[in-house]
C-alpha positions as CSV (number, residue, x, y, z in Angstrom):
1,M,18.9,28.3,16.8
2,T,16.2,27.4,14.4
3,I,16.6,24.4,12.3
4,E,14.9,25.1,9.1
5,S,14.0,21.2,7.0
6,K,13.9,21.7,3.4
7,Q,10.9,20.3,2.0
8,I,11.4,17.9,-0.6
9,T,8.8,17.4,-3.9
10,A,8.0,14.2,-6.0
11,E,10.6,15.3,-8.7
12,E,13.3,15.4,-6.5
13,L,12.6,11.9,-4.7
14,S,12.3,10.3,-8.1
15,R,16.0,11.1,-8.6
16,M,17.0,10.0,-5.6
17,P,19.6,7.0,-5.8
18,D,19.0,3.3,-5.3
19,D,21.2,2.9,-1.7
20,G,19.1,-0.2,-0.5
21,F,16.6,2.1,1.6
22,R,12.8,2.9,1.0
23,R,12.0,6.1,0.7
24,E,8.2,7.7,1.1
25,L,7.3,11.8,1.3
26,V,4.6,12.6,3.4
27,K,3.9,16.2,2.5
28,G,7.0,17.3,1.7
29,E,8.8,15.4,4.2
30,L,11.4,12.5,3.2
31,R,11.1,9.4,5.5
32,E,13.4,6.4,4.7
33,M,13.1,3.0,6.0
34,T,15.2,0.2,6.3
35,P,14.8,-2.9,3.9
36,A,12.6,-5.5,5.0
37,G,12.6,-8.5,7.1
38,N,11.8,-12.3,6.2
39,A,8.0,-12.2,7.4
40,H,7.6,-9.1,5.9
41,G,8.7,-9.9,2.5
42,Y,6.6,-13.7,3.0
43,V,3.7,-12.3,4.0
44,A,3.7,-9.7,1.0
45,M,4.3,-11.9,-1.5
46,N,2.0,-14.0,-0.5
47,V,-1.0,-11.8,-0.4
48,G,0.3,-10.2,-4.1
49,V,0.5,-13.3,-5.6
50,S,-2.7,-14.0,-5.0
51,L,-3.8,-10.7,-5.3
52,G,-1.8,-10.6,-9.0
53,V,-3.3,-14.3,-10.4
54,H,-7.0,-13.5,-9.5
55,V,-6.5,-10.0,-11.1
56,K,-5.0,-10.9,-14.2
57,A,-7.0,-14.4,-15.0
58,N,-10.1,-11.7,-14.7
59,N,-8.8,-8.9,-16.5
60,L,-9.1,-6.8,-14.1
61,G,-7.0,-4.3,-13.7
62,R,-3.2,-4.1,-12.4
63,V,-1.0,-5.0,-9.5
64,Y,1.7,-3.0,-8.4
65,A,4.3,-5.0,-6.4
66,A,6.6,-3.1,-3.2
67,E,8.3,0.4,-3.9
68,T,5.3,1.6,-6.4
69,G,5.3,5.1,-5.6
70,F,1.3,6.8,-5.7
71,K,1.6,10.6,-5.8
72,L,-1.2,11.5,-3.0
73,A,-0.9,15.5,-3.2
74,S,1.0,17.8,-4.3
75,N,2.4,21.5,-2.8
76,P,3.4,19.6,0.0
77,D,4.1,16.5,-2.0
78,T,3.2,12.8,-0.5
79,V,4.5,10.2,-2.5
80,M,3.3,6.6,-0.8
81,A,4.6,3.0,-1.5
82,P,2.5,0.2,-0.4
83,D,3.4,-3.2,-0.3
84,A,1.5,-4.1,-3.2
85,A,-1.3,-2.1,-4.7
86,F,-4.3,-2.6,-7.3
87,V,-5.8,-0.3,-9.5
88,S,-9.1,-0.8,-11.7
89,R,-9.2,-1.5,-15.1
90,E,-11.7,1.2,-15.4
91,R,-9.4,3.8,-13.7
92,L,-6.3,2.1,-16.1
93,D,-8.7,2.7,-18.9
94,K,-9.5,6.3,-17.9
95,L,-6.2,7.8,-17.2
96,G,-3.8,5.9,-20.2
97,E,-0.6,5.2,-19.7
98,T,1.2,7.2,-17.7
99,S,5.0,7.3,-16.4
100,G,6.4,8.4,-13.1
101,Y,4.2,7.8,-10.0
102,W,1.1,7.2,-10.2
103,P,-1.4,10.3,-9.7
104,G,-3.8,9.6,-7.1
105,A,-4.1,6.5,-4.4
106,P,-4.9,3.2,-5.8
107,D,-8.3,0.8,-5.5
108,L,-6.7,-1.2,-2.4
109,V,-3.3,-1.4,-0.8
110,V,-1.5,-3.7,1.0
111,E,0.5,-2.8,3.9
112,V,2.2,-5.3,6.1
113,V,3.7,-4.3,9.4
114,S,7.5,-4.9,10.0
115,P,8.7,-5.5,13.5
116,N,10.3,-1.9,14.0
117,D,6.6,-0.6,12.7
118,R,4.6,1.5,15.8
119,H,1.4,0.9,16.3
120,S,0.1,4.5,15.7
121,E,2.6,5.1,12.7
122,V,0.5,2.3,10.9
123,V,-3.1,3.4,11.4
124,E,-2.0,6.8,10.2
125,K,-0.6,5.6,6.9
126,A,-3.9,3.2,6.5
127,L,-6.1,6.5,7.2
128,A,-4.1,8.6,4.7
129,W,-4.9,6.2,1.9
130,L,-8.4,5.9,2.8
131,K,-8.1,9.8,2.8
132,A,-6.5,9.8,-0.3
133,G,-9.3,8.0,-2.1
134,C,-8.1,4.2,-1.9
135,R,-11.5,2.2,-1.1
136,M,-10.1,-1.3,0.6
137,V,-6.3,-0.7,2.8
138,L,-5.5,-4.2,4.1
139,V,-3.1,-4.1,6.8
140,A,-1.3,-7.3,7.2
141,D,0.1,-8.4,10.9
142,P,2.5,-11.3,10.6
143,E,3.9,-11.2,14.4
144,R,-0.5,-11.6,15.6
145,R,-1.4,-13.1,12.3
146,T,-4.1,-10.7,11.7
147,V,-5.3,-8.4,8.9
148,T,-7.3,-5.5,10.0
149,V,-9.5,-4.2,6.8
150,Y,-10.2,-0.3,6.2
151,R,-13.4,0.1,3.3
152,S,-13.6,3.7,5.1
153,L,-12.7,5.5,8.4
154,Q,-15.9,3.8,9.9
155,E,-15.8,0.7,8.5
156,I,-12.7,-1.3,10.1
157,R,-12.9,-4.8,10.8
158,I,-10.0,-7.3,11.8
159,L,-9.4,-10.3,10.2
160,T,-7.9,-13.6,12.2
161,E,-7.0,-17.3,10.9
162,N,-10.3,-18.4,10.9
163,D,-11.5,-15.5,8.5
164,A,-10.6,-14.8,4.6
165,I,-10.2,-11.6,2.8
166,D,-13.1,-10.7,0.5
167,G,-12.5,-8.3,-1.8
168,A,-15.9,-7.5,-3.2
169,G,-16.7,-4.3,-4.5
170,V,-13.5,-3.5,-5.2
171,V,-11.5,-6.7,-6.4
172,P,-14.8,-8.7,-7.9
173,G,-14.6,-12.4,-6.8
174,W,-11.2,-12.2,-5.0
175,K,-10.9,-14.0,-1.4
176,L,-8.0,-15.3,0.6
177,P,-8.2,-17.5,3.5
178,L,-5.9,-15.5,6.1
179,A,-4.5,-19.3,7.0
180,E,-2.6,-19.3,3.6
181,I,-1.0,-16.1,4.2
182,F,0.5,-16.8,7.0
183,A,1.4,-20.4,6.3
């Protein structure tokens, strides 16, 4: 017996009910995630607040909270939602106001590892962001107290608590010591 799975579109995803699950769409396949836990939310907020304050103070663009969808591909559709994201002022001005999902990848993505995440899935997601045009992906791991910085498929660096995130080239002037993220 063959089981046929129906692909979902970005439009169908946007009409799904808010029932406590986070959803993403990868090549038309619906992926549901349970709500994040305590450490995940705390780390995501620490990074997001620091990023947001810096971006707003310097008029660099916009910072988006978790669950903001970015449409990375069409036919089949891919819509992913990072834990935090940044889009530069230049790109915002070029596109203008938009409704629905942001068309394309943000300049910076923050993903926080949850206890039930598999390492291979986290790496796959980081690489998908880069392939879609994201210029910097930060993967924060609360358990290991590290941040992996992906700037390209070849430039990947693991930071520890004695290091700091440096947004150079993507978020000018933004620096965040890891000790503050996991404090």
